[in-house]
C-alpha positions as protocol buffer text, in pm:
chain_id: "A"
residue {
  index: 1
  type: MET
  ca { x: 5905 y: 5322 z: 96 }
}
residue {
  index: 2
  type: ASN
  ca { x: 6056 y: 5191 z: 364 }
}
residue {
  index: 3
  type: ILE
  ca { x: 6153 y: 4833 z: 357 }
}
residue {
  index: 4
  type: GLY
  ca { x: 6220 y: 4580 z: 666 }
}
residue {
  index: 5
  type: PHE
  ca { x: 6473 y: 4315 z: 652 }
}
residue {
  index: 6
  type: ASP
  ca { x: 6559 y: 4057 z: 958 }
}
residue {
  index: 7
  type: VAL
  ca { x: 6943 y: 4052 z: 956 }
}
residue {
  index: 8
  type: MET
  ca { x: 6922 y: 3785 z: 1186 }
}
residue {
  index: 9
  type: GLY
  ca { x: 6750 y: 3511 z: 975 }
}
residue {
  index: 10
  type: GLY
  ca { x: 6890 y: 3250 z: 794 }
}
residue {
  index: 11
  type: ASP
  ca { x: 7162 y: 3007 z: 801 }
}
residue {
  index: 12
  type: TYR
  ca { x: 7450 y: 3211 z: 776 }
}
residue {
  index: 13
  type: ALA
  ca { x: 7332 y: 3524 z: 916 }
}
residue {
  index: 14
  type: PRO
  ca { x: 7405 y: 3825 z: 999 }
}
residue {
  index: 15
  type: GLU
  ca { x: 7701 y: 3805 z: 714 }
}
residue {
  index: 16
  type: ALA
  ca { x: 7511 y: 3709 z: 398 }
}
residue {
  index: 17
  type: THR
  ca { x: 7178 y: 3871 z: 505 }
}
residue {
  index: 18
  type: ILE
  ca { x: 7416 y: 4210 z: 530 }
}
residue {
  index: 19
  type: ALA
  ca { x: 7623 y: 4132 z: 242 }
}
residue {
  index: 20
  type: GLY
  ca { x: 7276 y: 4101 z: 43 }
}
residue {
  index: 21
  type: ALA
  ca { x: 7131 y: 4416 z: 211 }
}
residue {
  index: 22
  type: VAL
  ca { x: 7441 y: 4620 z: 72 }
}
residue {
  index: 23
  type: LEU
  ca { x: 7383 y: 4470 z: -235 }
}
residue {
  index: 24
  type: ALA
  ca { x: 7049 y: 4539 z: -267 }
}
residue {
  index: 25
  type: ARG
  ca { x: 7088 y: 4901 z: -130 }
}
residue {
  index: 26
  type: LYS
  ca { x: 7288 y: 4993 z: -442 }
}
residue {
  index: 27
  type: GLU
  ca { x: 6989 y: 4886 z: -690 }
}
residue {
  index: 28
  type: LEU
  ca { x: 6702 y: 5059 z: -490 }
}
residue {
  index: 29
  type: PRO
  ca { x: 6614 y: 5443 z: -612 }
}
residue {
  index: 30
  type: GLU
  ca { x: 6776 y: 5656 z: -330 }
}
residue {
  index: 31
  type: THR
  ca { x: 6412 y: 5759 z: -213 }
}
residue {
  index: 32
  type: ASP
  ca { x: 6382 y: 5416 z: -67 }
}
residue {
  index: 33
  type: ARG
  ca { x: 6537 y: 5335 z: 264 }
}
residue {
  index: 34
  type: LEU
  ca { x: 6661 y: 5022 z: 342 }
}
residue {
  index: 35
  type: VAL
  ca { x: 6564 y: 4926 z: 732 }
}
residue {
  index: 36
  type: LEU
  ca { x: 6801 y: 4673 z: 888 }
}
residue {
  index: 37
  type: ILE
  ca { x: 6657 y: 4512 z: 1231 }
}
residue {
  index: 38
  type: GLY
  ca { x: 6868 y: 4303 z: 1414 }
}
residue {
  index: 39
  type: ASN
  ca { x: 7209 y: 4311 z: 1638 }
}
residue {
  index: 40
  type: GLU
  ca { x: 7316 y: 4658 z: 1609 }
}
residue {
  index: 41
  type: LYS
  ca { x: 7669 y: 4563 z: 1698 }
}
residue {
  index: 42
  type: ALA
  ca { x: 7653 y: 4304 z: 1441 }
}
residue {
  index: 43
  type: ILE
  ca { x: 7541 y: 4492 z: 1175 }
}
residue {
  index: 44
  type: HIS
  ca { x: 7787 y: 4791 z: 1236 }
}
residue {
  index: 45
  type: GLU
  ca { x: 8034 y: 4524 z: 1234 }
}
residue {
  index: 46
  type: GLN
  ca { x: 7964 y: 4365 z: 899 }
}
residue {
  index: 47
  type: LEU
  ca { x: 7902 y: 4728 z: 723 }
}
residue {
  index: 48
  type: GLU
  ca { x: 8209 y: 4884 z: 850 }
}
residue {
  index: 49
  type: SER
  ca { x: 8401 y: 4530 z: 744 }
}
residue {
  index: 50
  type: SER
  ca { x: 8244 y: 4603 z: 394 }
}
residue {
  index: 51
  type: GLY
  ca { x: 8374 y: 4949 z: 363 }
}
residue {
  index: 52
  type: THR
  ca { x: 7978 y: 5075 z: 366 }
}
residue {
  index: 53
  type: ASP
  ca { x: 7885 y: 5365 z: 502 }
}
residue {
  index: 54
  type: ALA
  ca { x: 7618 y: 5254 z: 769 }
}
residue {
  index: 55
  type: SER
  ca { x: 7427 y: 5597 z: 718 }
}
residue {
  index: 56
  type: ASP
  ca { x: 7299 y: 5475 z: 394 }
}
residue {
  index: 57
  type: PHE
  ca { x: 7069 y: 5204 z: 601 }
}
residue {
  index: 58
  type: ASP
  ca { x: 6821 y: 5276 z: 909 }
}
residue {
  index: 59
  type: ILE
  ca { x: 6923 y: 5052 z: 1175 }
}
residue {
  index: 60
  type: VAL
  ca { x: 6727 y: 4927 z: 1453 }
}
residue {
  index: 61
  type: HIS
  ca { x: 6843 y: 4722 z: 1707 }
}
residue {
  index: 62
  type: ALA
  ca { x: 6693 y: 4390 z: 1815 }
}
residue {
  index: 63
  type: PRO
  ca { x: 6869 y: 4194 z: 2118 }
}
residue {
  index: 64
  type: GLU
  ca { x: 6667 y: 3898 z: 2063 }
}
residue {
  index: 65
  type: VAL
  ca { x: 6641 y: 3686 z: 1795 }
}
residue {
  index: 66
  type: ILE
  ca { x: 6349 y: 3356 z: 1767 }
}
residue {
  index: 67
  type: GLU
  ca { x: 6600 y: 3042 z: 1658 }
}
residue {
  index: 68
  type: MET
  ca { x: 6451 y: 2797 z: 1368 }
}
residue {
  index: 69
  type: GLY
  ca { x: 6381 y: 2505 z: 1633 }
}
residue {
  index: 70
  type: GLU
  ca { x: 6171 y: 2730 z: 1883 }
}
residue {
  index: 71
  type: SER
  ca { x: 5792 y: 2713 z: 1898 }
}
residue {
  index: 72
  type: PRO
  ca { x: 5652 y: 2978 z: 1674 }
}
residue {
  index: 73
  type: THR
  ca { x: 5401 y: 3099 z: 1850 }
}
residue {
  index: 74
  type: LYS
  ca { x: 5544 y: 3092 z: 2172 }
}
residue {
  index: 75
  type: ALA
  ca { x: 5872 y: 3207 z: 2091 }
}
residue {
  index: 76
  type: PHE
  ca { x: 5644 y: 3528 z: 1922 }
}
residue {
  index: 77
  type: ALA
  ca { x: 5505 y: 3607 z: 2215 }
}
residue {
  index: 78
  type: LYS
  ca { x: 5814 y: 3579 z: 2473 }
}
residue {
  index: 79
  type: LYS
  ca { x: 6053 y: 3743 z: 2255 }
}
residue {
  index: 80
  type: PRO
  ca { x: 5884 y: 4051 z: 2163 }
}
residue {
  index: 81
  type: GLY
  ca { x: 6220 y: 4208 z: 2136 }
}
residue {
  index: 82
  type: SER
  ca { x: 6366 y: 3982 z: 1851 }
}
residue {
  index: 83
  type: SER
  ca { x: 6418 y: 4090 z: 1485 }
}
residue {
  index: 84
  type: ILE
  ca { x: 6086 y: 3919 z: 1342 }
}
residue {
  index: 85
  type: SER
  ca { x: 5875 y: 4075 z: 1634 }
}
residue {
  index: 86
  type: LEU
  ca { x: 5973 y: 4407 z: 1592 }
}
residue {
  index: 87
  type: GLY
  ca { x: 5970 y: 4357 z: 1210 }
}
residue {
  index: 88
  type: PHE
  ca { x: 5599 y: 4274 z: 1239 }
}
residue {
  index: 89
  type: LYS
  ca { x: 5543 y: 4589 z: 1522 }
}
residue {
  index: 90
  type: MET
  ca { x: 5688 y: 4809 z: 1252 }
}
residue {
  index: 91
  type: LEU
  ca { x: 5487 y: 4682 z: 990 }
}
residue {
  index: 92
  type: LYS
  ca { x: 5187 y: 4714 z: 1174 }
}
residue {
  index: 93
  type: THR
  ca { x: 5223 y: 5081 z: 1262 }
}
residue {
  index: 94
  type: LYS
  ca { x: 5299 y: 5151 z: 886 }
}
residue {
  index: 95
  type: GLU
  ca { x: 5712 y: 5254 z: 999 }
}
residue {
  index: 96
  type: ILE
  ca { x: 5772 y: 5010 z: 723 }
}
residue {
  index: 97
  type: ASP
  ca { x: 5570 y: 4900 z: 418 }
}
residue {
  index: 98
  type: ALA
  ca { x: 5696 y: 4563 z: 381 }
}
residue {
  index: 99
  type: PHE
  ca { x: 5894 y: 4293 z: 575 }
}
residue {
  index: 100
  type: SER
  ca { x: 6111 y: 4029 z: 464 }
}
residue {
  index: 101
  type: SER
  ca { x: 6332 y: 3759 z: 658 }
}
residue {
  index: 102
  type: ALA
  ca { x: 6450 y: 3381 z: 602 }
}
residue {
  index: 103
  type: GLY
  ca { x: 6445 y: 3309 z: 989 }
}
residue {
  index: 104
  type: ASN
  ca { x: 6187 y: 3089 z: 1155 }
}
residue {
  index: 105
  type: THR
  ca { x: 5867 y: 3032 z: 954 }
}
residue {
  index: 106
  type: GLY
  ca { x: 5646 y: 2950 z: 1165 }
}
residue {
  index: 107
  type: SER
  ca { x: 5686 y: 3286 z: 1334 }
}
residue {
  index: 108
  type: MET
  ca { x: 5680 y: 3468 z: 1004 }
}
residue {
  index: 109
  type: LEU
  ca { x: 5320 y: 3301 z: 960 }
}
residue {
  index: 110
  type: VAL
  ca { x: 5224 y: 3384 z: 1319 }
}
residue {
  index: 111
  type: GLY
  ca { x: 5309 y: 3751 z: 1267 }
}
residue {
  index: 112
  type: SER
  ca { x: 5127 y: 3770 z: 979 }
}
residue {
  index: 113
  type: ILE
  ca { x: 4792 y: 3626 z: 1100 }
}
residue {
  index: 114
  type: TYR
  ca { x: 4819 y: 3821 z: 1453 }
}
residue {
  index: 115
  type: SER
  ca { x: 4994 y: 4154 z: 1361 }
}
residue {
  index: 116
  type: VAL
  ca { x: 4899 y: 4212 z: 1028 }
}
residue {
  index: 117
  type: ASN
  ca { x: 4605 y: 3974 z: 987 }
}
residue {
  index: 118
  type: ALA
  ca { x: 4462 y: 3795 z: 726 }
}
residue {
  index: 119
  type: ILE
  ca { x: 4227 y: 3932 z: 439 }
}
residue {
  index: 120
  type: GLN
  ca { x: 3851 y: 3942 z: 585 }
}
residue {
  index: 121
  type: GLY
  ca { x: 3742 y: 3623 z: 399 }
}
residue {
  index: 122
  type: ILE
  ca { x: 4073 y: 3448 z: 351 }
}
residue {
  index: 123
  type: LEU
  ca { x: 4049 y: 3117 z: 453 }
}
residue {
  index: 124
  type: ARG
  ca { x: 4465 y: 3052 z: 515 }
}
residue {
  index: 125
  type: PRO
  ca { x: 4709 y: 3270 z: 393 }
}
residue {
  index: 126
  type: ALA
  ca { x: 4926 y: 3081 z: 122 }
}
residue {
  index: 127
  type: THR
  ca { x: 5335 y: 3053 z: -65 }
}
residue {
  index: 128
  type: THR
  ca { x: 5419 y: 3045 z: -413 }
}
residue {
  index: 129
  type: SER
  ca { x: 5679 y: 2905 z: -556 }
}
residue {
  index: 130
  type: ILE
  ca { x: 5783 y: 3019 z: -900 }
}
residue {
  index: 131
  type: ILE
  ca { x: 5793 y: 2766 z: -1193 }
}
residue {
  index: 132
  type: PRO
  ca { x: 6067 y: 2838 z: -1509 }
}
residue {
  index: 133
  type: LYS
  ca { x: 5877 y: 2787 z: -1814 }
}
residue {
  index: 134
  type: GLU
  ca { x: 6014 y: 2593 z: -2166 }
}
residue {
  index: 135
  type: ASN
  ca { x: 5942 y: 2924 z: -2340 }
}
residue {
  index: 136
  type: GLY
  ca { x: 6091 y: 3182 z: -2097 }
}
residue {
  index: 137
  type: GLY
  ca { x: 5775 y: 3272 z: -1927 }
}
residue {
  index: 138
  type: VAL
  ca { x: 5719 y: 3169 z: -1587 }
}
residue {
  index: 139
  type: GLY
  ca { x: 5450 y: 2996 z: -1412 }
}
residue {
  index: 140
  type: VAL
  ca { x: 5315 y: 3013 z: -994 }
}
residue {
  index: 141
  type: LEU
  ca { x: 5309 y: 2669 z: -755 }
}
residue {
  index: 142
  type: ILE
  ca { x: 5038 y: 2736 z: -474 }
}
residue {
  index: 143
  type: ASP
  ca { x: 5091 y: 2607 z: -192 }
}
residue {
  index: 144
  type: VAL
  ca { x: 5413 y: 2546 z: -97 }
}
residue {
  index: 145
  type: GLY
  ca { x: 5461 y: 2403 z: 259 }
}
residue {
  index: 146
  type: THR
  ca { x: 5231 y: 2678 z: 439 }
}
residue {
  index: 147
  type: ASN
  ca { x: 4944 y: 2441 z: 486 }
}
residue {
  index: 148
  type: PRO
  ca { x: 4989 y: 2091 z: 456 }
}
residue {
  index: 149
  type: ASP
  ca { x: 4655 y: 2010 z: 541 }
}
residue {
  index: 150
  type: CYS
  ca { x: 4407 y: 2131 z: 383 }
}
residue {
  index: 151
  type: LYS
  ca { x: 4030 y: 2128 z: 297 }
}
residue {
  index: 152
  type: PRO
  ca { x: 3880 y: 2221 z: -67 }
}
residue {
  index: 153
  type: ASP
  ca { x: 3763 y: 2514 z: -3 }
}
residue {
  index: 154
  type: VAL
  ca { x: 4100 y: 2607 z: 103 }
}
residue {
  index: 155
  type: LEU
  ca { x: 4251 y: 2495 z: -250 }
}
residue {
  index: 156
  type: TYR
  ca { x: 3924 y: 2692 z: -418 }
}
residue {
  index: 157
  type: GLN
  ca { x: 4081 y: 3006 z: -254 }
}
residue {
  index: 158
  type: PHE
  ca { x: 4438 y: 2919 z: -381 }
}
residue {
  index: 159
  type: GLY
  ca { x: 4335 y: 2926 z: -731 }
}
residue {
  index: 160
  type: LEU
  ca { x: 4232 y: 3315 z: -695 }
}
residue {
  index: 161
  type: LEU
  ca { x: 4544 y: 3381 z: -481 }
}
residue {
  index: 162
  type: GLY
  ca { x: 4773 y: 3220 z: -733 }
}
residue {
  index: 163
  type: SER
  ca { x: 4549 y: 3411 z: -1009 }
}
residue {
  index: 164
  type: ILE
  ca { x: 4611 y: 3777 z: -870 }
}
residue {
  index: 165
  type: TYR
  ca { x: 4946 y: 3729 z: -770 }
}
residue {
  index: 166
  type: ALA
  ca { x: 5037 y: 3613 z: -1134 }
}
residue {
  index: 167
  type: LYS
  ca { x: 4840 y: 3864 z: -1305 }
}
residue {
  index: 168
  type: CYS
  ca { x: 4941 y: 4167 z: -1105 }
}
residue {
  index: 169
  type: VAL
  ca { x: 5339 y: 4081 z: -1035 }
}
residue {
  index: 170
  type: TYR
  ca { x: 5391 y: 3852 z: -1387 }
}
residue {
  index: 171
  type: GLY
  ca { x: 5154 y: 4016 z: -1616 }
}
residue {
  index: 172
  type: ILE
  ca { x: 4940 y: 3726 z: -1714 }
}
residue {
  index: 173
  type: LYS
  ca { x: 4641 y: 3877 z: -1784 }
}
residue {
  index: 174
  type: LYS
  ca { x: 4452 y: 3582 z: -1779 }
}
residue {
  index: 175
  type: PRO
  ca { x: 4623 y: 3311 z: -1576 }
}
residue {
  index: 176
  type: ALA
  ca { x: 4509 y: 2946 z: -1663 }
}
residue {
  index: 177
  type: VAL
  ca { x: 4446 y: 2771 z: -1313 }
}
residue {
  index: 178
  type: GLY
  ca { x: 4506 y: 2395 z: -1324 }
}
residue {
  index: 179
  type: LEU
  ca { x: 4452 y: 2158 z: -1014 }
}
residue {
  index: 180
  type: LEU
  ca { x: 4773 y: 1907 z: -982 }
}
residue {
  index: 181
  type: ASN
  ca { x: 4660 y: 1570 z: -944 }
}
residue {
  index: 182
  type: ILE
  ca { x: 4734 y: 1254 z: -1120 }
}
residue {
  index: 183
  type: GLY
  ca { x: 4525 y: 1250 z: -1373 }
}
residue {
  index: 184
  type: THR
  ca { x: 4345 y: 1499 z: -1588 }
}
residue {
  index: 185
  type: GLU
  ca { x: 3990 y: 1331 z: -1586 }
}
residue {
  index: 186
  type: GLU
  ca { x: 3770 y: 1543 z: -1378 }
}
residue {
  index: 187
  type: ASP
  ca { x: 3720 y: 1160 z: -1120 }
}
residue {
  index: 188
  type: LYS
  ca { x: 4069 y: 1140 z: -1097 }
}
residue {
  index: 189
  type: GLY
  ca { x: 4289 y: 1154 z: -737 }
}
residue {
  index: 190
  type: ASN
  ca { x: 4190 y: 1163 z: -378 }
}
residue {
  index: 191
  type: ILE
  ca { x: 3895 y: 1272 z: -201 }
}
residue {
  index: 192
  type: LEU
  ca { x: 4020 y: 1626 z: -175 }
}
residue {
  index: 193
  type: CYS
  ca { x: 4113 y: 1704 z: -530 }
}
residue {
  index: 194
  type: GLN
  ca { x: 3782 y: 1552 z: -639 }
}
residue {
  index: 195
  type: SER
  ca { x: 3625 y: 1742 z: -405 }
}
residue {
  index: 196
  type: ALA
  ca { x: 3818 y: 2049 z: -508 }
}
residue {
  index: 197
  type: TYR
  ca { x: 3703 y: 2004 z: -868 }
}
residue {
  index: 198
  type: ARG
  ca { x: 3369 y: 2033 z: -790 }
}
residue {
  index: 199
  type: LEU
  ca { x: 3372 y: 2379 z: -648 }
}
residue {
  index: 200
  type: MET
  ca { x: 3632 y: 2513 z: -940 }
}
residue {
  index: 201
  type: LYS
  ca { x: 3472 y: 2324 z: -1239 }
}
residue {
  index: 202
  type: ASP
  ca { x: 3300 y: 2627 z: -1382 }
}
residue {
  index: 203
  type: ASN
  ca { x: 3350 y: 2903 z: -1127 }
}
residue {
  index: 204
  type: SER
  ca { x: 3340 y: 3271 z: -1189 }
}
residue {
  index: 205
  type: ASP
  ca { x: 3658 y: 3370 z: -1008 }
}
residue {
  index: 206
  type: TYR
  ca { x: 3917 y: 3286 z: -1211 }
}
residue {
  index: 207
  type: HIS
  ca { x: 3997 y: 3064 z: -1517 }
}
residue {
  index: 208
  type: PHE
  ca { x: 3988 y: 2666 z: -1412 }
}
residue {
  index: 209
  type: ILE
  ca { x: 4148 y: 2484 z: -1679 }
}
residue {
  index: 210
  type: GLY
  ca { x: 4119 y: 2129 z: -1468 }
}
residue {
  index: 211
  type: ASN
  ca { x: 4306 y: 1890 z: -1364 }
}
residue {
  index: 212
  type: VAL
  ca { x: 4711 y: 1896 z: -1478 }
}
residue {
  index: 213
  type: GLU
  ca { x: 4977 y: 1640 z: -1399 }
}
residue {
  index: 214
  type: SER
  ca { x: 5325 y: 1694 z: -1298 }
}
residue {
  index: 215
  type: ARG
  ca { x: 5444 y: 1661 z: -1652 }
}
residue {
  index: 216
  type: ASP
  ca { x: 5295 y: 1982 z: -1735 }
}
residue {
  index: 217
  type: LEU
  ca { x: 5431 y: 2205 z: -1455 }
}
residue {
  index: 218
  type: PHE
  ca { x: 5698 y: 2380 z: -1723 }
}
residue {
  index: 219
  type: LYS
  ca { x: 5419 y: 2380 z: -2052 }
}
residue {
  index: 220
  type: ASP
  ca { x: 5237 y: 2662 z: -2140 }
}
residue {
  index: 221
  type: LYS
  ca { x: 4924 y: 2476 z: -2052 }
}
residue {
  index: 222
  type: VAL
  ca { x: 4915 y: 2588 z: -1700 }
}
residue {
  index: 223
  type: ASP
  ca { x: 5042 y: 2936 z: -1546 }
}
residue {
  index: 224
  type: VAL
  ca { x: 4884 y: 2886 z: -1208 }
}
residue {
  index: 225
  type: VAL
  ca { x: 4931 y: 2544 z: -1064 }
}
residue {
  index: 226
  type: VAL
  ca { x: 4688 y: 2476 z: -728 }
}
residue {
  index: 227
  type: THR
  ca { x: 4788 y: 2206 z: -479 }
}
residue {
  index: 228
  type: ASP
  ca { x: 4791 y: 2148 z: -78 }
}
residue {
  index: 229
  type: GLY
  ca { x: 5143 y: 2255 z: 85 }
}
residue {
  index: 230
  type: PHE
  ca { x: 5240 y: 1908 z: 175 }
}
residue {
  index: 231
  type: THR
  ca { x: 5225 y: 1779 z: -196 }
}
residue {
  index: 232
  type: GLY
  ca { x: 5391 y: 2150 z: -323 }
}
residue {
  index: 233
  type: ASN
  ca { x: 5678 y: 2139 z: -82 }
}
residue {
  index: 234
  type: ILE
  ca { x: 5750 y: 1793 z: -227 }
}
residue {
  index: 235
  type: VAL
  ca { x: 5760 y: 1925 z: -580 }
}
residue {
  index: 236
  type: LEU
  ca { x: 5965 y: 2261 z: -451 }
}
residue {
  index: 237
  type: LYS
  ca { x: 6220 y: 2052 z: -313 }
}
residue {
  index: 238
  type: ASN
  ca { x: 6235 y: 1818 z: -589 }
}
residue {
  index: 239
  type: MET
  ca { x: 6300 y: 2098 z: -815 }
}
residue {
  index: 240
  type: GLU
  ca { x: 6582 y: 2253 z: -581 }
}
residue {
  index: 241
  type: THR
  ca { x: 6733 y: 1894 z: -554 }
}
residue {
  index: 242
  type: MET
  ca { x: 6722 y: 1811 z: -978 }
}
residue {
  index: 243
  type: PHE
  ca { x: 6936 y: 2195 z: -961 }
}
residue {
  index: 244
  type: ARG
  ca { x: 7176 y: 2133 z: -749 }
}
residue {
  index: 245
  type: LEU
  ca { x: 7261 y: 1745 z: -902 }
}
residue {
  index: 246
  type: MET
  ca { x: 7308 y: 1915 z: -1276 }
}
residue {
  index: 247
  type: ILE
  ca { x: 7529 y: 2209 z: -1106 }
}
residue {
  index: 248
  type: LYS
  ca { x: 7708 y: 1903 z: -942 }
}
residue {
  index: 249
  type: ARG
  ca { x: 7725 y: 1708 z: -1322 }
}
residue {
  index: 250
  type: ASN
  ca { x: 7805 y: 2009 z: -1475 }
}
residue {
  index: 251
  type: VAL
  ca { x: 7483 y: 1998 z: -1680 }
}
residue {
  index: 252
  type: MET
  ca { x: 7368 y: 2354 z: -1731 }
}
residue {
  index: 253
  type: ASP
  ca { x: 7153 y: 2584 z: -2021 }
}
residue {
  index: 254
  type: ASP
  ca { x: 7006 y: 2867 z: -1978 }
}
residue {
  index: 255
  type: PHE
  ca { x: 6692 y: 2744 z: -1922 }
}
residue {
  index: 256
  type: PHE
  ca { x: 6800 y: 2508 z: -1643 }
}
residue {
  index: 257
  type: ALA
  ca { x: 6988 y: 2845 z: -1474 }
}
residue {
  index: 258
  type: ARG
  ca { x: 6620 y: 2954 z: -1390 }
}
residue {
  index: 259
  type: PHE
  ca { x: 6569 y: 2687 z: -1135 }
}
residue {
  index: 260
  type: ASN
  ca { x: 6854 y: 2851 z: -880 }
}
residue {
  index: 261
  type: TYR
  ca { x: 6643 y: 2999 z: -611 }
}
residue {
  index: 262
  type: GLU
  ca { x: 6889 y: 3298 z: -593 }
}
residue {
  index: 263
  type: LYS
  ca { x: 6722 y: 3443 z: -867 }
}
residue {
  index: 264
  type: TYR
  ca { x: 6373 y: 3470 z: -705 }
}
residue {
  index: 265
  type: GLY
  ca { x: 6522 y: 3536 z: -301 }
}
residue {
  index: 266
  type: GLY
  ca { x: 6166 y: 3493 z: -146 }
}
residue {
  index: 267
  type: THR
  ca { x: 5757 y: 3473 z: -193 }
}
residue {
  index: 268
  type: PRO
  ca { x: 5534 y: 3656 z: -53 }
}
residue {
  index: 269
  type: ILE
  ca { x: 5260 y: 3525 z: 210 }
}
residue {
  index: 270
  type: LEU
  ca { x: 4937 y: 3579 z: 5 }
}
residue {
  index: 271
  type: GLY
  ca { x: 4615 y: 3625 z: 176 }
}
residue {
  index: 272
  type: ILE
  ca { x: 4721 y: 3907 z: 463 }
}
residue {
  index: 273
  type: ASN
  ca { x: 4680 y: 4281 z: 479 }
}
residue {
  index: 274
  type: SER
  ca { x: 5053 y: 4404 z: 412 }
}
residue {
  index: 275
  type: THR
  ca { x: 5357 y: 4304 z: 235 }
}
residue {
  index: 276
  type: VAL
  ca { x: 5599 y: 3987 z: 378 }
}
residue {
  index: 277
  type: LEU
  ca { x: 5793 y: 3785 z: 266 }
}
residue {
  index: 278
  type: ILE
  ca { x: 5980 y: 3456 z: 368 }
}
residue {
  index: 279
  type: GLY
  ca { x: 6311 y: 3334 z: 202 }
}
residue {
  index: 280
  type: HIS
  ca { x: 6503 y: 3016 z: 221 }
}
residue {
  index: 281
  type: GLY
  ca { x: 6690 y: 2969 z: 532 }
}
residue {
  index: 282
  type: ILE
  ca { x: 7036 y: 2904 z: 310 }
}
residue {
  index: 283
  type: SER
  ca { x: 6979 y: 3221 z: 123 }
}
residue {
  index: 284
  type: ASN
  ca { x: 7328 y: 3367 z: 15 }
}
residue {
  index: 285
  type: ASP
  ca { x: 7389 y: 3756 z: -38 }
}
residue {
  index: 286
  type: VAL
  ca { x: 7221 y: 3740 z: -366 }
}
residue {
  index: 287
  type: ALA
  ca { x: 6906 y: 3549 z: -294 }
}
residue {
  index: 288
  type: PHE
  ca { x: 6896 y: 3804 z: 0 }
}
residue {
  index: 289
  type: LYS
  ca { x: 6916 y: 4077 z: -216 }
}
residue {
  index: 290
  type: ASN
  ca { x: 6662 y: 3984 z: -481 }
}
residue {
  index: 291
  type: MET
  ca { x: 6394 y: 3905 z: -193 }
}
residue {
  index: 292
  type: ILE
  ca { x: 6473 y: 4240 z: -75 }
}
residue {
  index: 293
  type: LEU
  ca { x: 6413 y: 4371 z: -468 }
}
residue {
  index: 294
  type: HIS
  ca { x: 6075 y: 4134 z: -497 }
}
residue {
  index: 295
  type: SER
  ca { x: 5936 y: 4299 z: -137 }
}
residue {
  index: 296
  type: LYS
  ca { x: 5951 y: 4602 z: -354 }
}
residue {
  index: 297
  type: GLU
  ca { x: 5794 y: 4453 z: -683 }
}
residue {
  index: 298
  type: VAL
  ca { x: 5510 y: 4269 z: -461 }
}
residue {
  index: 299
  type: PHE
  ca { x: 5444 y: 4635 z: -267 }
}
residue {
  index: 300
  type: GLU
  ca { x: 5412 y: 4839 z: -566 }
}
residue {
  index: 301
  type: ALA
  ca { x: 5165 y: 4612 z: -713 }
}
residue {
  index: 302
  type: GLY
  ca { x: 4932 y: 4621 z: -473 }
}
residue {
  index: 303
  type: ILE
  ca { x: 4870 y: 4250 z: -411 }
}
residue {
  index: 304
  type: ALA
  ca { x: 4703 y: 4289 z: -90 }
}
residue {
  index: 305
  type: GLU
  ca { x: 4482 y: 4556 z: -213 }
}
residue {
  index: 306
  type: GLN
  ca { x: 4353 y: 4347 z: -573 }
}
residue {
  index: 307
  type: ILE
  ca { x: 4306 y: 4052 z: -328 }
}
residue {
  index: 308
  type: ARG
  ca { x: 4092 y: 4259 z: -87 }
}
residue {
  index: 309
  type: LYS
  ca { x: 3930 y: 4393 z: -426 }
}
residue {
  index: 310
  type: ALA
  ca { x: 3839 y: 4033 z: -535 }
}
residue {
  index: 311
  type: MET
  ca { x: 3724 y: 3987 z: -202 }
}
residue {
  index: 312
  type: ASP
  ca { x: 3418 y: 4174 z: -240 }
}
residue {
  index: 313
  type: GLN
  ca { x: 3365 y: 4066 z: -562 }
}
residue {
  index: 314
  type: TYR
  ca { x: 3446 y: 3679 z: -459 }
}
residue {
  index: 315
  type: THR
  ca { x: 3187 y: 3403 z: -667 }
}
residue {
  index: 316
  type: GLN
  ca { x: 3006 y: 3721 z: -794 }
}
residue {
  index: 317
  type: GLY
  ca { x: 3170 y: 3639 z: -1134 }
}
residue {
  index: 318
  type: ARG
  ca { x: 3330 y: 3980 z: -1170 }
}
residue {
  index: 319
  type: PHE
  ca { x: 3691 y: 3916 z: -1146 }
}
residue {
  index: 320
  type: PHE
  ca { x: 3753 y: 3777 z: -1488 }
}
residue {
  index: 321
  type: PRO
  ca { x: 3404 y: 3870 z: -1639 }
}
residue {
  index: 322
  type: GLU
  ca { x: 3239 y: 3669 z: -1910 }
}
residue {
  index: 323
  type: ASN
  ca { x: 3319 y: 3952 z: -2195 }
}
residue {
  index: 324
  type: GLU
  ca { x: 3690 y: 4058 z: -2106 }
}
residue {
  index: 325
  type: GLU
  ca { x: 3923 y: 4058 z: -2373 }
}
residue {
  index: 326
  type: ASP
  ca { x: 4196 y: 3792 z: -2420 }
}
């Protein structure tokens, strides 16, 4: 496969991005090509300084960069020569099979929606974060910032997207989906949560177990935690802050070490017709390496195709049939 990578995205680009690409190249099969998209001169300088042969990569020159503070929609339209714009152009024409960047998140979302489009029937694409479990497994938190304001039917679909992701990428056969709330009772929470609960209750698209509280996040009780992007982003940043505080205080074990964002690299945008991953702006070389490798995982899991199939069966009770074996 051809993996597109924006080497101009992130706080420490292009040094950290290209170093991450070099690390990823060592772990990718020879049949995979890693396509570096960015300033050609900077790419060659960084590869040369690390003693890496430029012929190990495909290099696409992008003379422009969409900065973090720019308006996503305007910048995407006004800078067709940017690394993000060219990446989506190549993704649309299938010159690359996946595209990853830690650049302007808004522009990555704009590119996803207007270049490769949302899957038919998807109300809003979403992003996720991995939740390490006490027993060694993982859970999925959806959404983590893409959609700060949501309606009940959007939360309902997040349950479906999260289920497919957990099932196809992490091998959880029948993911338990919970709605993040301030209590487990059906009538708890704000109007959004109460309305979403009524939609999700007794649905036939995925395995909904009811409301879950934040204390349940790291337990086996739930595999997919559904919430709006505003709340999800607060939860995510709280977990990241606790990890940094524990590092600072030299409090660490195997479980807490799994909260290190470097291990996961980036998160896919779920609900679009291709494979696109967004990375953390402060990513280092290890995080970029893992984002590139995860883009290969997501592509090979066929997430977009699985979501399309699920949408064809949407609300018809065939995603998790009653007679499916545990």
